[in-house]
C-alpha distance (Angstrom), angle and dihedral (degrees) to the residues before:
residue distance angle dihedral
M1 . . .
S2 3.81 . .
N3 3.79 120.1 .
T4 3.79 92.2 -162.0
P5 3.83 113.9 140.4
P6 3.82 118.5 -127.1
R7 3.80 111.3 -68.4
Y8 3.81 127.3 -146.0
P9 3.81 105.8 -114.4
R10 3.81 101.0 -164.5
N11 3.80 117.8 97.6
M12 3.81 111.0 -135.6
I13 3.79 97.0 166.8
G14 3.81 108.6 50.7
H15 3.79 111.7 160.3
G16 3.81 89.7 -9.9
G17 3.80 126.3 -149.9
N18 3.79 93.9 -34.9
P19 3.81 108.4 47.3
P20 3.79 117.9 -170.7
D21 3.76 121.7 -93.3
A22 3.79 105.1 -103.4
K23 3.82 90.1 -147.8
W24 3.79 91.9 -152.6
P25 3.82 116.4 -161.7
G26 3.78 114.5 -78.3
G27 3.78 91.6 15.7
A28 3.81 92.0 -75.8
R29 3.79 115.3 -178.6
I30 3.78 93.8 -147.8
A31 3.79 139.8 18.2
V32 3.81 111.0 -145.1
Q33 3.78 109.4 -164.5
F34 3.82 124.3 -170.7
V35 3.80 123.6 -154.9
I36 3.80 124.0 -166.3
N37 3.79 110.3 -160.9
Y38 3.81 108.7 -146.5
E39 3.81 104.5 -162.7
E40 3.79 103.0 138.6
G41 3.80 107.6 124.1
G42 3.79 93.6 19.0
E43 3.82 98.4 72.0
N44 3.80 125.4 107.0
C45 3.80 108.5 -69.3
V46 3.79 133.1 146.1
L47 3.81 87.1 -126.8
H48 3.82 86.5 64.5
G49 3.79 93.3 52.0
D50 3.80 94.7 -97.0
A51 3.78 123.7 139.7
A52 3.79 94.8 -124.9
S53 3.79 145.3 5.2
E54 3.81 125.9 -83.3
E55 3.82 120.4 -84.3
F56 3.81 102.9 175.4
L57 3.81 132.1 96.2
S58 3.76 105.8 -4.8
E59 3.80 139.7 119.7
I60 3.81 91.3 -99.8
V61 3.79 108.3 103.6
G62 3.80 112.3 -136.9
A63 3.78 93.2 3.6
A64 3.80 115.6 -173.8
P65 3.80 128.7 -166.7
W66 3.78 115.8 -97.7
V67 3.79 104.0 -138.2
G68 3.78 113.1 -137.1
Q69 3.79 93.3 -6.5
R70 3.77 138.5 95.7
H71 3.81 112.6 -114.2
W72 3.79 101.6 -144.3
N73 3.81 96.0 -169.0
M74 3.80 93.4 48.2
E75 3.79 91.9 47.7
S76 3.80 92.5 50.3
I77 3.81 92.3 50.0
Y78 3.80 90.0 54.7
E79 3.80 89.7 44.9
Y80 3.81 89.1 56.9
G81 3.81 88.4 62.5
A82 3.80 91.8 56.3
R83 3.81 98.0 37.5
A84 3.81 101.3 42.2
G85 3.81 114.5 -4.4
F86 3.78 95.4 58.8
W87 3.78 93.9 52.5
R88 3.80 91.9 47.4
L89 3.80 90.2 54.6
H90 3.80 90.9 43.1
R91 3.81 91.0 55.8
L92 3.80 91.7 45.4
F93 3.80 97.5 51.5
T94 3.79 98.2 37.9
G95 3.79 88.6 48.0
A96 3.80 90.6 51.8
G97 3.81 91.6 46.4
I98 3.81 91.4 -124.4
P99 3.83 117.1 137.2
V100 3.79 118.4 -145.9
T101 3.76 139.7 -162.6
V102 3.78 116.2 -119.1
Y103 3.78 117.7 -148.5
G104 3.79 94.9 -150.7
V105 3.79 121.8 -166.6
A106 3.81 102.6 -140.6
Q107 3.80 96.0 -131.9
A108 3.80 90.6 46.1
L109 3.81 91.2 51.7
A110 3.78 90.5 49.3
R111 3.82 89.4 55.6
S112 3.84 93.5 48.0
P113 3.82 110.1 53.5
E114 3.83 94.8 156.0
Q115 3.79 92.4 52.8
V116 3.82 90.4 48.1
E117 3.79 90.2 52.0
A118 3.81 90.2 50.3
M119 3.82 90.9 50.2
Q120 3.79 91.1 52.0
D121 3.81 94.6 44.1
A122 3.82 88.3 54.1
G123 3.82 91.6 52.7
W124 3.78 92.3 -116.2
E125 3.78 120.4 157.0
I126 3.80 114.5 -117.7
A127 3.80 109.0 -152.7
S128 3.80 123.1 -179.7
H129 3.80 120.7 -93.9
G130 3.78 91.5 -176.9
L131 3.78 132.4 -92.8
K132 3.81 96.6 -70.4
W133 3.78 130.9 6.8
I134 3.79 95.6 -113.5
D135 3.80 137.8 121.4
Y136 3.81 115.7 -88.5
K137 3.81 99.9 -173.3
D138 3.81 92.7 106.0
H139 3.80 98.3 38.3
T140 3.79 120.5 110.3
P141 3.81 114.5 -116.5
Q142 3.81 88.2 -112.4
D143 3.80 93.7 54.5
E144 3.78 93.2 44.8
A145 3.81 91.4 47.9
A146 3.81 89.4 52.0
D147 3.81 91.4 51.9
I148 3.82 91.7 48.0
A149 3.79 91.2 51.3
E150 3.80 91.6 48.1
A151 3.82 90.4 47.2
V152 3.80 90.7 55.4
R153 3.80 91.2 46.7
L154 3.80 95.2 47.7
H155 3.81 93.3 42.6
T156 3.80 89.7 53.6
E157 3.78 91.6 47.6
V158 3.82 93.6 49.6
T159 3.82 100.5 40.6
G160 3.80 100.8 29.1
T161 3.81 94.2 -122.6
R162 3.78 136.4 70.2
P163 3.80 116.1 -105.4
Q164 3.78 114.2 -103.0
G165 3.80 95.5 -167.9
W166 3.80 132.4 49.2
Y167 3.80 137.1 -158.5
T168 3.80 121.6 162.1
G169 3.81 95.6 174.8
R170 3.78 100.3 -168.3
C171 3.77 89.8 53.1
S172 3.80 140.1 157.1
V173 3.79 132.7 -131.3
N174 3.81 86.6 -94.5
T175 3.81 97.6 54.2
I176 3.80 101.4 90.7
P177 3.82 97.9 47.0
L178 3.81 90.7 43.7
A179 3.81 93.8 48.6
A180 3.80 91.2 44.9
E181 3.79 89.1 65.0
H182 3.82 87.6 74.1
D183 3.84 97.0 67.4
L184 3.79 95.4 -112.7
A185 3.79 122.8 180.0
Y186 3.79 89.5 -135.2
I187 3.79 144.2 -9.2
S188 3.82 122.7 -147.7
D189 3.81 104.2 -168.9
T190 3.81 93.4 121.7
Y191 3.80 135.5 78.3
D192 3.79 97.0 -168.2
D193 3.81 108.2 110.1
D194 3.80 148.4 27.6
L195 3.81 92.5 -128.6
P196 3.81 137.6 43.5
Y197 3.80 119.0 -95.6
W198 3.78 141.2 -178.6
L199 3.79 120.4 -104.9
E200 3.80 117.7 -159.8
L201 3.80 113.4 -141.2
G202 3.79 102.9 179.8
A203 3.79 107.5 -67.7
R204 3.83 91.4 -12.1
A205 3.80 123.5 88.6
Q206 3.80 111.0 -155.6
L207 3.80 122.5 -165.7
I208 3.79 112.3 -131.9
I209 3.81 121.3 -159.5
P210 3.81 105.1 -171.1
Y211 3.79 119.1 -133.4
T212 3.81 131.5 -151.7
L213 3.79 139.1 -116.8
D214 3.80 95.7 176.7
C215 3.83 101.1 54.7
N216 3.76 86.3 47.8
D217 3.79 132.2 113.1
M218 3.82 88.7 -137.3
R219 3.79 84.8 89.4
F220 3.80 87.9 74.3
A221 3.83 85.1 70.9
T222 3.81 101.5 39.7
P223 3.82 133.3 76.9
Q224 3.81 114.2 -88.1
G225 3.76 89.0 14.0
F226 3.78 132.8 125.5
N227 3.80 114.6 -45.3
S228 3.78 95.8 -176.4
G229 3.76 142.4 17.9
D230 3.81 89.3 -108.0
Q231 3.80 90.4 63.0
F232 3.79 91.3 48.9
F233 3.79 92.5 49.1
A234 3.81 92.8 46.3
Y235 3.79 92.1 51.5
L236 3.81 93.6 47.9
R237 3.82 91.1 46.0
D238 3.81 93.6 49.5
T239 3.79 91.6 47.9
F240 3.79 91.0 49.9
D241 3.81 92.3 47.0
A242 3.81 92.4 51.5
L243 3.81 94.3 47.6
Y244 3.81 93.3 42.3
A245 3.81 90.0 52.5
E246 3.81 90.1 49.8
G247 3.79 90.6 48.6
V248 3.77 95.0 85.4
E249 3.79 121.8 137.9
G250 3.79 109.0 -39.4
R251 3.82 95.0 4.2
A252 3.81 106.1 83.0
R253 3.81 113.7 165.0
M254 3.81 140.7 -157.2
M255 3.82 129.3 -133.1
S256 3.79 123.8 -167.1
V257 3.80 123.0 -160.5
G258 3.81 118.8 -164.7
L259 3.81 120.0 -153.5
H260 3.81 137.9 179.3
C261 3.79 125.8 -157.3
R262 3.83 94.6 -135.9
L263 3.83 93.3 47.3
V264 3.81 114.5 38.5
G265 3.79 87.7 20.1
R266 3.82 87.9 76.8
P267 3.83 113.7 103.1
G268 3.80 92.5 -122.9
R269 3.80 91.0 60.5
V270 3.77 107.8 30.2
Q271 3.81 92.5 75.6
A272 3.81 89.2 65.3
L273 3.79 89.6 55.1
K274 3.81 90.2 47.0
R275 3.81 90.5 53.1
F276 3.78 90.3 50.7
L277 3.81 92.7 52.2
E278 3.78 89.8 50.7
Y279 3.79 90.5 46.7
I280 3.81 96.7 54.6
Q281 3.80 91.9 42.7
S282 3.81 88.2 62.3
F283 3.84 90.7 66.5
E284 3.79 130.4 80.6
G285 3.80 119.1 -127.4
V286 3.81 98.7 33.8
W287 3.81 118.3 137.0
C288 3.82 118.4 -166.1
P289 3.81 105.6 -167.7
R290 3.76 135.3 161.3
R291 3.77 115.3 -105.2
I292 3.80 92.0 -107.0
D293 3.82 88.4 56.3
I294 3.79 89.3 56.5
A295 3.81 89.9 48.5
D296 3.81 93.0 50.6
H297 3.79 91.4 47.4
W298 3.80 94.6 47.5
R299 3.78 92.6 48.4
A300 3.82 90.8 52.1
V301 3.80 98.2 42.5
H302 3.82 101.3 30.2
P303 3.82 106.2 28.4
H304 3.77 117.7 -178.2
R305 3.80 116.3 -90.1
R306 3.77 122.8 -175.9
R307 3.77 116.1 -134.6
L308 3.77 136.6 -179.8
K309 3.80 111.5 -72.9
P310 3.81 110.7 -169.7
S311 3.81 93.5 -165.0
T312 3.81 90.7 63.8
L313 3.83 96.9 53.0
D314 3.77 125.2 102.0
Q315 3.78 118.0 -119.2
A316 3.80 98.1 -97.2
D317 3.80 93.3 50.8
F318 3.81 92.3 42.5
V319 3.81 93.5 52.7
T320 3.81 92.5 42.6
R321 3.80 91.1 54.0
F322 3.80 99.6 39.2
G323 3.80 105.4 21.6
G324 3.81 91.4 98.5
I325 3.80 97.4 47.6
F326 3.80 86.6 95.6
E327 3.81 101.4 44.4
H328 3.83 112.6 -93.8
S329 3.84 90.3 -23.8
P330 3.82 109.3 116.6
W331 3.81 90.0 160.0
I332 3.81 87.9 77.4
A333 3.80 91.5 57.8
E334 3.81 89.4 46.4
G335 3.80 90.0 53.6
A336 3.81 92.5 47.3
F337 3.81 91.1 50.2
A338 3.81 89.1 57.9
L339 3.82 92.3 56.5
E340 3.80 125.1 92.3
L341 3.79 96.8 -86.3
G342 3.78 124.0 -178.8
H343 3.80 144.0 146.7
A344 3.81 90.6 -47.6
H345 3.81 89.5 63.9
D346 3.80 95.2 53.9
T347 3.81 90.6 85.8
A348 3.78 129.8 72.8
A349 3.80 91.1 -109.0
G350 3.78 93.7 47.9
L351 3.79 98.3 46.4
H352 3.80 90.3 42.9
N353 3.79 89.1 57.0
A354 3.81 91.7 51.6
L355 3.81 92.9 49.4
C356 3.80 92.2 45.3
R357 3.79 91.3 51.4
V358 3.80 89.1 60.4
F359 3.81 92.4 44.7
R360 3.81 93.9 47.3
S361 3.78 94.4 48.0
A362 3.82 92.7 49.9
S363 3.79 122.4 101.8
D364 3.79 120.2 -92.9
K365 3.80 87.2 -110.4
D366 3.80 92.7 56.6
R367 3.79 92.9 44.1
M368 3.81 88.8 49.9
G369 3.79 86.9 55.1
V370 3.81 89.2 57.2
L371 3.81 91.5 50.1
R372 3.79 92.2 49.5
A373 3.80 90.5 49.3
H374 3.80 88.8 67.0
P375 3.81 116.5 94.2
D376 3.80 125.1 -122.2
L377 3.79 113.3 -96.3
A378 3.79 109.2 -99.5
G379 3.79 87.6 -9.0
K380 3.78 134.9 144.1
L381 3.81 95.0 -72.5
A382 3.79 90.0 56.0
E383 3.78 90.5 47.8
A384 3.79 90.1 51.3
K385 3.83 91.0 45.5
R386 3.80 91.3 -121.3
L387 3.80 99.1 129.0
T388 3.79 122.6 117.4
E389 3.80 115.0 -97.3
D390 3.83 90.6 -105.6
S391 3.80 93.8 49.8
T392 3.80 91.8 46.7
S393 3.80 91.4 52.3
E394 3.80 93.0 44.8
Q395 3.78 95.4 50.4
A396 3.78 90.3 46.1
S397 3.82 90.4 53.0
A398 3.81 89.1 64.7
G399 3.80 93.6 43.0
L400 3.79 93.8 -107.4
D401 3.79 89.8 134.9
A402 3.78 91.5 63.0
L403 3.79 105.3 48.5
T404 3.79 126.1 149.9
D405 3.78 116.6 -119.7
A406 3.81 89.4 -103.1
E407 3.81 92.8 50.5
R408 3.78 92.4 47.8
A409 3.78 91.3 50.7
A410 3.81 90.8 49.4
F411 3.80 91.9 51.5
Q412 3.79 93.0 47.8
A413 3.80 91.5 49.5
Q414 3.80 91.1 50.2
N415 3.80 91.0 46.8
A416 3.77 92.3 53.3
A417 3.81 93.7 46.5
Y418 3.81 92.3 48.2
V419 3.82 94.6 48.9
D420 3.81 91.4 45.9
K421 3.81 90.3 55.5
H422 3.81 102.7 37.3
G423 3.79 106.2 22.8
F424 3.81 97.5 -126.9
P425 3.82 135.6 69.4
F426 3.79 123.0 -83.7
I427 3.80 105.0 -99.2
I428 3.78 125.7 -164.4
A429 3.79 133.7 154.1
V430 3.78 94.3 -108.6
R431 3.82 93.5 -169.8
D432 3.81 86.8 70.4
H433 3.83 93.2 55.4
D434 3.79 146.8 42.6
K435 3.81 126.4 -132.1
A436 3.79 94.0 -87.6
G437 3.81 92.3 48.6
I438 3.79 91.5 50.0
M439 3.80 91.6 51.9
R440 3.82 91.2 49.4
A441 3.82 89.2 51.7
F442 3.81 89.1 50.1
D443 3.80 90.7 53.4
R444 3.81 93.2 46.1
R445 3.80 99.7 44.0
I446 3.78 101.0 41.6
G447 3.79 88.1 74.3
N448 3.81 94.8 55.8
D449 3.79 120.2 105.9
T450 3.78 112.2 -101.3
D451 3.83 96.4 -110.6
A452 3.80 91.4 54.7
E453 3.78 91.4 44.6
F454 3.80 91.1 49.4
Q455 3.81 89.3 57.4
E456 3.81 91.6 45.7
A457 3.80 91.9 49.5
C458 3.83 90.0 51.2
K459 3.82 89.9 52.5
Q460 3.79 89.8 50.7
V461 3.81 90.8 49.8
E462 3.81 88.9 54.2
R463 3.81 90.7 48.3
I464 3.81 91.4 51.2
A465 3.80 89.2 50.3
R466 3.80 91.1 52.0
L467 3.79 92.6 51.8
R468 3.79 91.0 48.7
L469 3.80 91.4 51.5
E470 3.78 92.6 48.5
A471 3.80 88.6 56.0
I472 3.82 89.2 55.1
L473 3.81 103.3 35.7
C-alpha cells in the first residue's frame, strides 16, 4: 500500500520555457489548422430524446432550454448550419485548397449523409465530436463511457472508418481517459498549449493536440465576444502575426481556428474568414494541415519517451533517489516528499524548489548539520577515496583529484583555517569554478563574519543540489 501524500494533478509547466521545435514539414514556421464543428442534428432536442431544447451557441440572445418542448426557432437556427452554412464553408475551403478537420457529432453525421459525402470527397478528416452535442459534467463515468463507445460505433458505421481524433467539447474530468481507451491518434479536449504534447495515462501515452476557444467563431454567440466580422478577422490576424513572429528557427508554432456552420457560415461573417485565408496564404512558411496530419507528424518527429517523474514515486524510492542531493541529509528528501508535489516538481527546477523549501524552513541547528555533512575540499576523505559518488565527481570536475603536493597542502591549510574560524567546512559549488577560482573564493570568504558565511554556505549547498538534480533530471 502506497504512503504517498495527495499529489496535485494539474500540469502548470507543460513544455516549459524552451518548447520543442515542431519541425513542421518544409520548415514551416507555423501550422494553421482549421476545425469545422458539425453539430447540427446532434444538439439538445426533445426529438433526440433529450429533456429540453438547446440553449448554447445560437443567435438567440439569452436563450433558455424549453423543457419537454420543441424550440422551433432554435431548431431552425441549427438547421441553417446544415442547409446553408456548411456548403458556404465547403466552397470556401475547397476553393482555397485548404483541408480541414471536421469535429463531427455522430448523431449529426448520421442525419447528414450528403454533407458527410462532401467532407470525404474533399479529403477532409472527420474526427469524433461525441455521440451527442450535450454537456457531460454531470454524467457518471459509466454513462459517458457508454456514449463514447456508441459514438465510435456510429461514426464508423456512418463514415466507413473509425475516428482517429476526438473532441467532446462540453466534457468532464473523465473524458480524456475514457476516450483514450479507444486507441485514438489524438484527443483535443484541452486548451492548455500552443503545441501538441504527450499525456501519460498509466501505461498508455496519449497524444494531445490542444484546441482553442479564443480563435473561435463561438464568440459571435457569447457575451463580450465578436460583434462583427472585422473583430473576428483582426483577432485571427493578430494571433497569426504573434505566432508567426515567434516561429523563428527552432520555435515553430501551431494555431487552431474553431468554426461552426451556423455561426461563421452566415454571409455577414464568412467574408472575415475569407480575408483571413487570403492573409495567411500571402506568407511563406505556413502549413495548413488537418489535425490527423499534425498527429502523424508529431508521432514521427517527437515520439513519446518516458522519463523519471519524482512526483509519481513512492516514499522509499523517492528518498533513495534524492536523499543524497543534500549531502548525507535524507531528512530533506523525506520532507519534500510530504509536500504537495505534482507535474511542476518533475523537473530539476521544480524538485530543487521543493527540497530547498524543507532546507530553508529548518532550524539553524539542522541546517548546520547539513553544512557539516559536506567534506573538506581535497581533504582527507578525498585522499582516502571515501567521498560520496556525487562529491567525488564534483571535486574531479574542478581538477581537485589531481593536485600537486603544494596545491594539496594549500587547500588543507585553508580548510583548517576556515573551519577554525567558522565551525563548518568551506562549501562551494565546484562545478561552477576551476582550481584558481576556488582558491580566490577561499581567500575572499575566510574573512567574512560567521553569520554572513553561514548564509553564503547555505546558498552554495542549494546550488550544489541544483547541479546534482540537473544531472539526474
